[in-house]
C-alpha positions as CSV (number, residue, x, y, z in Angstrom):
1,M,-16.6,-50.2,8.0
2,F,-17.3,-48.5,11.5
3,T,-15.6,-50.0,14.3
4,K,-14.4,-49.1,18.1
5,V,-11.5,-48.6,19.9
6,Q,-11.6,-51.1,22.2
7,K,-9.4,-52.4,26.1
8,W,-7.4,-55.6,26.1
9,G,-5.8,-55.8,29.4
10,N,-3.3,-53.1,29.4
11,S,-3.6,-51.9,25.4
12,Q,-6.1,-50.9,23.4
13,G,-6.7,-51.9,19.9
14,L,-9.1,-52.2,16.6
15,R,-10.7,-55.2,14.9
16,F,-10.5,-55.2,11.2
17,S,-12.9,-57.9,9.5
18,K,-11.6,-60.6,7.1
19,A,-12.8,-58.6,4.2
20,I,-10.7,-55.6,4.9
21,L,-7.8,-57.6,5.3
22,E,-8.3,-59.4,2.1
23,E,-8.5,-56.0,0.1
24,A,-5.5,-54.5,2.0
25,H,-3.5,-57.9,1.2
26,M,-3.1,-58.7,4.8
27,E,-3.5,-62.0,6.9
28,V,-3.7,-62.8,10.5
29,G,0.2,-62.4,11.7
30,D,1.4,-59.8,9.3
31,E,3.6,-57.7,10.8
32,V,2.6,-53.9,10.2
33,K,3.8,-50.5,10.3
34,V,1.6,-48.0,12.0
35,S,2.3,-44.5,11.7
36,V,0.2,-41.0,12.1
37,Q,0.0,-38.6,9.4
38,N,-2.1,-35.2,9.9
39,G,-4.0,-36.7,12.6
40,K,-5.0,-39.9,10.8
41,I,-3.7,-43.7,12.3
42,V,-2.1,-45.4,8.8
43,V,-1.5,-49.1,9.3
44,E,0.5,-50.4,6.1
45,S,2.2,-53.6,5.5
46,S,5.8,-53.9,7.0
47,Q,7.0,-55.2,3.0
48,R,9.3,-58.2,5.0
49,V,9.2,-61.5,3.6
50,R,6.2,-63.9,5.0
51,R,7.4,-67.0,7.3
52,R,5.0,-69.3,5.1
53,I,7.8,-68.9,2.2
54,K,9.8,-71.8,2.0
55,I,13.5,-71.7,1.1
56,E,13.1,-74.6,-1.6
57,G,10.9,-71.8,-3.7
58,L,13.2,-69.4,-3.4
59,I,16.0,-71.5,-4.4
60,A,13.8,-72.8,-7.1
61,E,13.8,-68.9,-8.7
62,M,17.3,-68.6,-8.6
63,P,18.8,-67.7,-11.9
64,P,20.9,-70.6,-13.4
65,E,24.0,-68.7,-14.0
66,Y,23.9,-67.7,-9.7
67,N,26.6,-69.9,-7.8
68,I,25.9,-71.1,-4.7
69,K,29.3,-71.9,-2.8
């Protein structure tokens, strides 16, 4: 895929196709880490828990022996 660096206001940005985001397991709104390695721009998932996870689901996955106080 080829794209161009574009200007948006006082910033510059890149657009990624939906297919590229799906392949990278990313979605619109995800936080990413951007770095430069050997002269290349690298965009990585921040590995943070996404907001759409509900607390009820996390509690349901807790082992039964774990005591909540």
